[in-house]
KEBARO-528033 format. One line per field, with one value per residue (C-alpha): x, y, z. Coordinates in steps of 0.2 Angstrom, whole numbers, plus 5000, padded with zeros to 4 digits. Example, Ala and Ser with C-alpha at 12.3 -4.5 7.8 and 13.67 -1.06 7.14 Angstrom:
2
east = 5062, 5068
north = 4978, 4995
up = 5039, 5036
END
This chain:
111
east = 4980, 4976, 4979, 4997, 5006, 5023, 5032, 5025, 5040, 5037, 5019, 5024, 5038, 5025, 5011, 5023, 5029, 5011, 5007, 5024, 5019, 5002, 5010, 5022, 5007, 5013, 4996, 4978, 4974, 4956, 4953, 4936, 4931, 4924, 4909, 4902, 4898, 4895, 4899, 4902, 4921, 4921, 4920, 4938, 4952, 4946, 4958, 4951, 4962, 4960, 4971, 4973, 4971, 4959, 4943, 4945, 4945, 4943, 4951, 4943, 4954, 4949, 4955, 4964, 4955, 4955, 4945, 4949, 4933, 4932, 4912, 4908, 4893, 4904, 4917, 4904, 4896, 4915, 4917, 4901, 4905, 4921, 4914, 4901, 4914, 4925, 4910, 4910, 4929, 4938, 4946, 4964, 4971, 4959, 4966, 4984, 4981, 4973, 4987, 4999, 4990, 4990, 5009, 5012, 5001, 5011, 5027, 5023, 5016, 5031, 5038
north = 5056, 5074, 5078, 5081, 5071, 5076, 5086, 5089, 5079, 5064, 5064, 5065, 5051, 5040, 5042, 5039, 5023, 5017, 5021, 5012, 4996, 4997, 4998, 4984, 4972, 4972, 4977, 4981, 5000, 5005, 5023, 5026, 5044, 5056, 5059, 5041, 5047, 5037, 5018, 5004, 5004, 5022, 5014, 5008, 4999, 4982, 4968, 4951, 4936, 4919, 4904, 4888, 4877, 4886, 4898, 4916, 4929, 4948, 4961, 4977, 4991, 5009, 5021, 5012, 4996, 4981, 4965, 4949, 4941, 4922, 4920, 4915, 4927, 4942, 4937, 4936, 4953, 4961, 4953, 4960, 4977, 4976, 4971, 4984, 4998, 4990, 4992, 5011, 5013, 5020, 5007, 5003, 5015, 5029, 5025, 5025, 5042, 5050, 5045, 5051, 5068, 5069, 5066, 5079, 5091, 5087, 5089, 5107, 5112, 5120, 5127
up = 4993, 4992, 5011, 5013, 5026, 5027, 5014, 4996, 4990, 5002, 4996, 4977, 4980, 4988, 4976, 4961, 4970, 4972, 4953, 4948, 4958, 4950, 4932, 4936, 4941, 4960, 4966, 4960, 4962, 4962, 4970, 4977, 4972, 4985, 4973, 4978, 4995, 5010, 5009, 5021, 5020, 5028, 5045, 5045, 5036, 5030, 5026, 5018, 5019, 5010, 5013, 5004, 5019, 5030, 5029, 5024, 5038, 5038, 5048, 5052, 5060, 5066, 5078, 5092, 5089, 5078, 5075, 5067, 5061, 5056, 5058, 5040, 5041, 5045, 5033, 5019, 5023, 5023, 5007, 5000, 5007, 4997, 4982, 4982, 4986, 4971, 4959, 4962, 4961, 4946, 4934, 4937, 4923, 4929, 4947, 4941, 4931, 4946, 4958, 4946, 4944, 4963, 4964, 4951, 4961, 4977, 4967, 4960, 4977, 4984, 4968
END
């Protein structure tokens, strides 16, 4: 969010879009602040999926690798890691405010 990828204008636009989608209820936004330090989700991207007609799965992705897990114990461990990280995250409103502030910082970076 703070590391610029592309231009400052692109970053500002993308962050405003994310905050707007959160405000519209299209996504739940929770920022995990740096002050939390090390946590289980630092190891890679985690996607948790649940379905009406089959068991939940977890997908973990890292640099040039990905792993779809359907073993119930691994899925449960992934769900627990997510829940623990979420418990340390900012509230939805605090997260939106932080994302908007970062967007404004990017918007004014080149001026």
